[in-house]
N, C-alpha and C positions, 0 to 999 in steps of 0.2 A: 635399762628401762626399769623404773621403780615399780613397786607392787601395785600402787594405785593405777599406774598406766596400764599394767597388764590386766587388771580387773576391768577397766573401762573398755579395753580392746575386746575382752571376752564378752562383756555386756553387749557391745555393738555387733559382735559376731552372731550372738543369739538373736538379737533384734533383726539383723540382716536376713537371717534364715527365715524367721517368722514373716518378715515383710515380703520376702521373695515368694514364699509359699502362698501367702494371701493374694499377692498380685497374680501369680500363675493360676491359682484357683479361680480368681475373678475373671481372668481372660478366658479360661475354659468354659465357665458358666455363661459368659456373654456370647461366645462363639456357639455354644450349644443352643442358646436361645435363638440366635440369628439363623442357624441351620434349620431348626425345627419350624420356624415361622416362614421359611422359604416356600412351603407348600401353599401359603396364602398370598404369594406374590401377585397372582392374577387379579387380586382385588384392587391393585394399584401398582403397576410395574414401576412407573416413574418414581412414585413416592417410596416404594420399597428400595430401589437402587440408591436414591438419595439418602434414605435413612441408614442403609448399610454402610455407605461410604462415610457418612458423618460419624457413626458409631466406631468404625475402624480408625478414623483419624483421632477421635477422642481417646480411644484405647491406646493408640501409639503414643500420644502426648503423655498420657498417664505413665506408660511404661518407661519413657525417656526420663521423666521426672523421678520415678522410683529408682531407676538405675543410677542416676546422678546422685541421689540421696545416699544410696548404698555405698557409692565410691567415695564421696566427699565427706560424709558424716556431718555436714553443716546443719546446725540446729534448725533454722527455719525451713531449709530445703528438706531436711529429714522429716520434720513435722508435717509439711505439706504432702510429702510422699506417702506417709502413713495414712493421712486423711483420705487422699485420693484412692489408695489401694483398698481401704476399707469400704469407701463409697462404691468402687467398682465391684467389689465382692457382694455388697448389698444389692446393687442393681442386677448383677448376674443371678443372684439367688432368687430375687423376686421374679425375674424373667423366666428362670427355670421352673419355679413353682407354678407360674401362670401357664407356661407351655405344657407342663405335665398335666395340669387340670384340663386344659383344652384338648390335649391328645386323648386323655381318658374319656372325655365326653364324646369326641369324634369316634373313638374306637367303639364306644357303646352304641352310638347311633348307626354306624355303618357296618357293624359286624353282623353278617348274615348267619353266622353260627353262634348261637347263644345257648346258655345253660339256664333252664327255668326250673323253679321249684313247683311241683304239681301236687296239690293236696287232693286226696281222694277219700270218698266215704262209701260204705255199704249202707244203703238206705232202705228201710222197710216202711210199710204203711198199714194203718188200721183205722177205719172210720170211727170206731168206738174207743180208740186209744188203749185197747186191751191187747197189747203186743204179746204174741206167743213166743216170738224169738227175742231172747234177752241179750245175747252176745253173738259174736261172729261164728262161734262153734255151732250155734243153732241153725246155720245155713246148710248143714250136712243133709244131703238128699233133696235140697230145695232147688228151685229154678231161679237163676240169676241172670239179669239182662244187662247189656252194655251197649254203648253207642259206637258204631263202627268207625274205625280209623282215628279214634281219639286216644290221647295219652292216658286219660283216666281209665278207659276201657282196658288198654294194654297193661297198665300197672295193677289194676284190680284183678285181672286174670292171673298175673304173676303172683300176686299175694295169695290168691286162693290155692295155687299150686304149692306155694311155700308152706301153707298151713295144712296141706294134704287133705283138703276138704273135697268130698265127692259131690259135685253139683252139676246140674244141667245148665248149659249156657245158651242164651238167646241173643241174637244180634239185632239191633234196631238202627234205623236211619239216622236218628239224631236224639238229643236229650228230650225234646218235647214228646216224641212218640214213645220214648223209653219211659218217661214219667206216666203217660197215659196208660201204658201197659201195666205199670206198677199199681196205679189207682184202680184199674178195672179187674185186677186179680190175675192177669195173664202170667205174671211173674211174682215171685215172693220177695225179691230184693233187686235193687237197681244200683249199679256202680256209677256214681255221680261225683262231680266236683264238690268239695266240702262247702263251697259257697252257693250251693244249688238253691237255697232259699232266696237269696238276693237276685239270682239269675232269673227266677220265674215269678217274682212277687208282683210283676205288672201284667202277667199273662192272664187274660180274662178266662175264667172257668177253672184254672189250675191253682191260682194263688190261694183260694180258701181251703183247698185240700192239703196244702203244704203243712198246715198246722197239725195234721194228724200223721206226720212222718217223724221218724227219728233215725239216727245213725247208730249202728251197732259196732262200727269200727272206723276210726279216722287214721290216716297215715300220710306222710309226705315224703316224696322222693324227687331227686333232681334228674332231669332228662335233658339231653342235648337236641336242640331243634336246628335243623339246617334249612334255611330258606334260599330260594333261587336267587342268584346274583342278577344284577340289572343288566340291561342291554349295553353293548359296547358302542355308544353313540357319542358324537360331539354335539351336545345338546344346545350349543350356541349356533349351530348351523343346520341340524337335522330336527324335524318335528318329532315329538315323542308323546307318549301317554303315561299318565301316572294315576294310581288309585290312592285316594286319601281315605284312611280307615280310622275311625274313632272307636276304640275298644273299651268296653265296660264289662268287668267280670268275665272275661274270656269270650264274650260275644261282640260282634261288630254292631255298635249302636249307630254309627254313621258310616256311609259309603258314598263317596263322590268320585266319579270317573272323570278325569280331566284330560284334555288334549292341549298341547302347547306347540305353537308354531313360532319359532324364534325369528323367522324372517318377517312375517307379517305382524308379530307380537300379539296374535289373537289367541285367546284361551277359551275353551269351552269347559263348563262345569256342569255335570249331569248327576243329580242325586238319585240314589236307589233306596227305596223304602226297605227298612229292615225286615218287615213282615212279608216281603215279596215271596210268593210261592213259586219256586223255580226248580228246574232239574239240576241236581248236584253234579259236580265233576265226576263223582264215583258212581253215578246212576241213582235213580229214584228221585222223588220230589220232596222238598222241605222248605222251611223258611230260610231266606238268604242269610240272615245274621248267624244262623247256626253253623255255617261253613267255617267261620273264624275259629270256632271251638276245636276244629280239627287242626288247622294250621293256616298261616297267612297264604302259603302256596295254594292250598285247597280252595280258599276263598277266591284267589286270583283266577284259578283255572275255572271255577264255577261261573264267575262273571264273564270271562272270556267266552265260555260256551254259550252263555245267555246272550251277550251283546254281539258276538262275532267280531270282536276287536282285540288285537294283540296288546297286552298291557306290558309296557317296558319297565316301569318302576312302581314302587309302592312307598308310602309314608304312613306308618302306623303310630298312633299316639293314644294315650289314656286321658282320663278326665284331668288328672293333676298336671299333665303336660300343657293343656290349654290354659289352666290357671297360671302356671309359672311363666309361660312364654308371654302372655298378655301383661303380666306384672313386669316382666323383663323389659318390654318395650315402653313401659310407662303408662299402660292403659290404651284402650281403643275407643273410637267414636262410632256410634251406630244410631239408627233411627228406631226407637222403641215405641210401638203404637200404644201400649198400655203400661201402667205401673203395676207391679205385682211383687209378692214375696215368693222366691223360687228356691229350688233344691240346690244345696251346696255340693261340693265335690265328693261327698261321701257316697259310696255305692248303695248304702242302705236308704230305701225310699222313706220319705216322711220328714227329712231334715230340712224343713222350709225356714231358712234363717237368713236368706240373702235378698235384700231389697233392690229391685231394679226400677229406676224411675222412668217415667214416660217422657217423650219429647224427641224432637229432631236434633241430631248431633249431640247426643248425651254421651259423656265419657264414663266408661265402665272399667272397673278393675278386673283382675283375673276371675274371682269368684262370681262377680256379676255377669261377666261375659259368658261364663259356662252356664249359668242359670238361664240367661237369655237364649243360648243355643239349645238348651234342653227342654224349655217350656213348650207344651203343646195344648194343654187342656184349656187355656184361656182363649184360644183362637178357634174360630168356627171351622177352619180348614185343618185343625189338628196337626197331624204329623207333617203335612205339606208346608204349613207355616214354619214349623221347626226346621225343615230342610232349607227353606229360604233363609232363615236366620243363621243357620250354620254356614251357609255360603257367604253371608254378609260378614260374619265374624272372621272367616278366612281372608276375605278381601281386605278387611280392616287391619289385620295383622300384617299382611303383605305391604299395605300402605305405610304403616309405621316403620317397618324394616327398611323400605326404600328411602324414607325421609330421614332416617337417623344417620348421623356421621360420627357418633360417639363410640369409641373403641370399647369402653366399659359396657355399653349396651349390647354390643355384639358378643362380648365375653359372657354376659349374663344370659343372653339368648342361647349361647352354646351350652352353658351349664344346665339351663332348664331343659333343653332338648336332650342332652345326654342322659338325664335321669328318666326320661319318659317317652322317647321317640326311637323308632327303628326305621331304617330305610336301606334300600339296596343301591341308592345313588352313591357314587364314590366321592371322596373329598374333593378331588380335582374337578369333577363334574359340577358339584355344588358351588365351589368357589368361582369357577369360570363363568357359570351362568349368572351368579349374583353380580360379578364384575361386569359382565356383558349387559345385564339389565340396568345397572347403575350408569354405565356409559351412555346407554340409550336415554335414560332418565335425565342425565345432565344436559342432553341436547334437546330435551322436550321443551315446548314453547311455554308451558305454564309451570313455572318452577314451584308454585305452591301445591300443585297436584301432580307430582311426578309419577304417582301410581297409575295415572291415566295413560301412560305410555303403553300399558297393556289394554287391549280391547277384550273385556271379559264378558262372555255370553253365558248366562245361567239357565238351567232348565231342570226338569226331573222326569224320570221315566214313570208315566202315569198308568193307572189301572183302576180297579174297582174292588170294593170290599166283598168278601165271601167267607165261607166257613167250612169246617170239616167236622160233621157230627160224630159223636161217639155214643152209641146206644148204651153200652155198659155203664159209662159214667154219667150219661144223661147230660152231656155238655157239648157245646160247639166251640171248637178251637178256631180263633180268628185268623184268617189269612188274607193276603192282598194279591189278587191276580193282575198281571200286567197286560196291557193292550199290546198286541203284536205290532200294530201301527206305530205306537210310541217307541217300541224297541227299534224298529226299522228307521224311524225318523232320527232318533238319537245316534244310531250307528252311522247314518248318512252324514249327519252334521260333523261327527268326529272324522270320518273319512275325508270330507271336503277340507277339513282344517289341516290334516297331516299328510295327505297324498300330494306330493310334489310332482308326480308324473302325469296328472290329469291334463290333457290338452286344453288350451284356452280356445274356445270356439267363438266365432263372430256371432253377436246377438242379431238375429234376423228381424227382431221387432224394431219398430221406429221409436227412438228414444226421445223423451222430452224431459225438461227440467225447469224448476222454478226456484228462485232464492227463497221464496216464502214457504216452500214445502218443508215439513219437519221430518227428519229421518227417524223411522221406527225400526228398531231391531226386529227382524223376522222371528216368529215363534218357532222353536225347534219341535216341541211336542205339544199336542192338543190335550185338553182334559178328557175329551170323549172321542171315541172312534166307533164307526158304524160296524161293529163286530158282534157276533153272538157272545153273550156272557155265559160262562160256565158256572152254574149255580149248584145247589144241592136240594134234594127233596127234604122238606121239613119233616123231621121225625114225628111219629105219633105222640111221643111223650111231650113234645112242644105244643101240639095242637090242643090237647085236652088233658088236664091233670086234676085228679080228684083227691083232695087232701082231707084228713080227718079234722075233728073239732079242735079249735085253738091252734091251727096250723095254716100255713100259707105256702104258695108255690114261689120259689125264688126265680132268678132270671134264667136259669137253665132247666126249669121244669121240675126241680126237686122240692119235696115237701119239707118244711122246716117248722119246728115248734115256735110259738110266739114266746116273747119274754115272760119269764115266770112260770113256764110250763116245760114239761119234759116227757119223753116217751117216744112211741112210734108215731111219727107225724102223718103217716098214711092211714093209720087206724084211728088215731085220736090221741091228743096229748093231755096229760093230767097235770094239775097244779103242783108246783114244788111245795113240800110241806113248809108251813109258816116258820116252824122252829129252825129249819135249815136256812131260810132266808134271813132270819134274825141273826143267826150265827155268822152268816156271811157279811151281814151289815155291821158287825162289831169291828171289822178291820178298819184302820184309820186311812190306809192308802191302798191303791190298786195299781198294778203294772199295766200301762197302756199297751194295747195290741195294735197291729197294723190293720186299719179299717179300709185301706185303699181298695177300690174295685167292688166293695160290697154294696148291696142295695141299701137305700136309706133306712128302711124298716129294720133290716138286720143290724145295721150300725147302731140305730137308736135303742133297739132291744138290748144289745150288749152293754151300752153305756148306762142305761137305766138299771139293768139288773146288777150292775156293779156300783150302784150308788152315785152315779155322776149325772149332772145336769147336761142338757143338750141344747145347743143353739145351731140353727140351720141357716146357711146362706146359699145362694145359687151362684153358679160359675159356668161360663160357656164351656162346652166340650163337644167332642165328636158324638155322632148319633149313638154309637155303641156304648158310650159311657153315660147316656142319659139316665137319670135316676140313681146313679151310683156315686159313691164317695170319691172325689178327685183331690181332696186336700183335707188335712186335719190339723188342729191347732196344737196338739200335743204329740211329740214324736213317739213312735212305738218303742217299747222297752223302758220308757221313763215312768217313774212312780209319780202318782198324782193323788192328792187328798180327796177322799170321798166328799161329795157335796160340791166339788168344784165344777165349773162349766167347761165343757169341751165343745168347740165350734167345728162343725163339719161342713165342707163345701160340696154341694150336690150338683153334678153335671146337668146342664140343660141343653141337651142335643136338639137338633132342628125339630120343631113341632112338639117339644115336651117341656115340662116344667117340674120343679122339685115337688116331692110329695109333701103334704102338710104334716107338720109335727103333731104327734099324738093322734094320728088317724087310726081309728079302731079297725079299719078294714085294710087288708093288703092292697097297695096301689100298683096298678099295672105299669111296667116299664116298657116303653116303646122299643120295638126292634124292627127297623125298617129294611125292606128290600126294594131295590130300584129296577125300573123297566122303562125303556124308551117308548113313550106313548106316541110321540111325534118325532121321528128321526130328524136330525139336523141335515140340511142340504148345503150345497156349496154357497148359495146366496141367502138362505133363510135359516133362522134359528129353529131348534128343536125343543122338545119338552121331555124331561125326565120326571117320572112320577114315582115318589117314594111312598110305600104303603106298609102300614103295620098290621099285624094279625088282628088287632082290635078294630080295624076299620079306619083308623085315623090316617090321613095322608097329607102330603104337601108336594108341590111341584117345583122343579128347578129348570131354569132355562139353559139349554145347551147352545153355546155360541156357534155361529155359522162356520162351516169348515173352510170355505174359500176354495176357489177353483185351483186345480193342479194341472196346468196346461202342459201338454207335451206335443211335439211335432210328430205327426203320424204320416205325413206325405209332403214332399216338397220337390220343386224343380228350380234349379238355379237359373237366373237370367243370363242370357248370352247377348252378344252384340246384335244378333238378328231378331231375337224374340225375348219376350218377358218371361217371368217366372212366378212362382207362388209358393206359399207355405200353408198347410192345413194343420190347425191346432185342435186337439181334442182333450177334454177334461177326463182324467182317469177316474174321477169319482162319479160324475153324473152323465158322462157321455156327450155333453154339449160340445159343439164344434163350430169353428169359423175359419174362413180362408182369407189370407192377406195376399194381395196381388202386387207384383212389382213390374215396373217398366223394363225395357231392354237395357242392357248394360251399356254405359257410356264411356267409362274409363278404359283406356287401353285398346280402344277400337279405332281402326283407320278406314277412311273412305276411299275406295278404289278409284283410280283415274278412269275416265270414260274412254272406251275403245272407239277409234275412228270407224265410221260406217263406210262400207265399200261403195264405189261409184255405181250408180244405176246404169243399166244397159240403155243405150239410146233407143228411143221409140221411133220406128220407121215413119217417115212422112207419108201423108195420104197420096196414093198413086204409086208409091215405091214398093218394090217387092221386099218382103222381109227376109 
């Protein structure tokens, strides 16, 4: 053999080795991909089997071609083998990359044991901003408060021990009561999440006090959180409950308790207000949204305790999760009653940069969908309208997922969910239920609306506004108390949907039906119930406040100096020296602050004192936000040139209107309390009268309750006699009786018995 022949042989040997390695590696990557996607086979078993067989056949053909090329060394055959082996490797690499990404997303979604970074701060307060404590060492000998069962509380106590600081510790129910204790001087320092400012910037009464706080130490540590696993159910055959949680800055901004019956395909969705004042799982009463700050499990146990319903699963998402998932499905379609500029996904309030158009069937992207789900000030029903819109967004997302058949869309959804969602549903449960729902949808009679295969009934747990006064701070913390009747009605609706053991009883009423009748989904929960309301005695400081000269009383009864004045507002304010004002006026720009929740006069005074012009517009809001700023045209923290105009939107709650600009006198802000002047009856409407301390009032109609008939006495008909059923209304006591004739079915008529022959009567004259 010549030297050239030997060289060619050696070259082919090297190429053969490389070609073989590439082919084997491609085979392994393809097999790895096929094995890892087998967990999704339930999404389409027939298609999955066909695809696997097809891939294996193609793989076998490629291997045969490569083997032939290695053996024969034929030019064209060898070139084809190289191309196919490289192609196989590329496909396998892409499949492996995709599978790893999906698996990472799924692991992130379904992992109930997660590691979280918890940022903690030691926060102090001084109304005059003359802080006597300059750093964490200044806490020696002071009283420090923490919220029970929270990671921040535990980490803060550990940090104090590590610093060998001798402090007195006080435990509080939640962050709200902890902050109030800090503000009223019960404690010297509060252990809070580092983002406490954004947590409570919307809290009426508290938000304005946050500006006089500062942190003397911030630190961050990782903690392991273990959430309870989901129930071991076949959710394609067994009804189940799931809690949908929307989390913002560690608090639950959205809570929707759902029940799903896969047999009837009926779903109930019941929203719970975040300000609901309820008993916590650990005892004591607090706002419901604060339970999430402890843990997901704590929130679940609190809602289970409130509703008397076992929660099988949870799905927890943040703001960005909504944005990313809506964008992943290509947008959603909703009915938007008004157009507005709403809040973006930032947790900081005041970022009004998202335009939401008005109209029926408008298409929204992710940011628009989130703004639509978060907006409440534009609607007269406030938070209740927001709850309805949140349910509408969820239904729209489900609709788009059921309609899609694009694999890339599913991959995008999975990636979006992996970054922002947690659940204790297993992968097999999710894929089997999606496959089950799609099979049902494919058989649905209206192919353009496959989402209607689900019968979704929405509601909310209703209640009434109330408050918790704090005399030390001279403020009232807003709370929402729930009707017991609404809780019971919601629980009964869920039980009816998931209880498969309830016997089906014969309806004793006489049924009638007409094709012209429109079916109306029955209401789960009424807006009002004839129950005594738990109110609070109006503190003396709310009834009468005497302020000094050039001062006015704010919404919580505190005296505040007018713009351009300073000093003791209760004794009398003095004018700020002119030279000081002139020096202040030489600045070219000013940093905008958060005016949200402040009274109109307070907001105008700040803007004017900082050399800014003011434009005032009105915007519908809840009664509690009447006369307060609900939107501002310049974000807080942004620099703005002096002389510029800042537009503020003032809430116009029921019966109120915005204060006139440049009014020299402080304008009263209405604060209404309601009472049933005419209770609603089963057949008649009632009247709720809302009255302000100033004497202003308005009335609201309470819808008729409707009869709640129950059988109190009954006798079943028999073959020999009739029966009856007596109905009585549990609300008004009215009753009626419905009578039934004897039973006819299954009865037999007995044969007549022959009568005995009569004795012969003796003839006349014969002896008997």
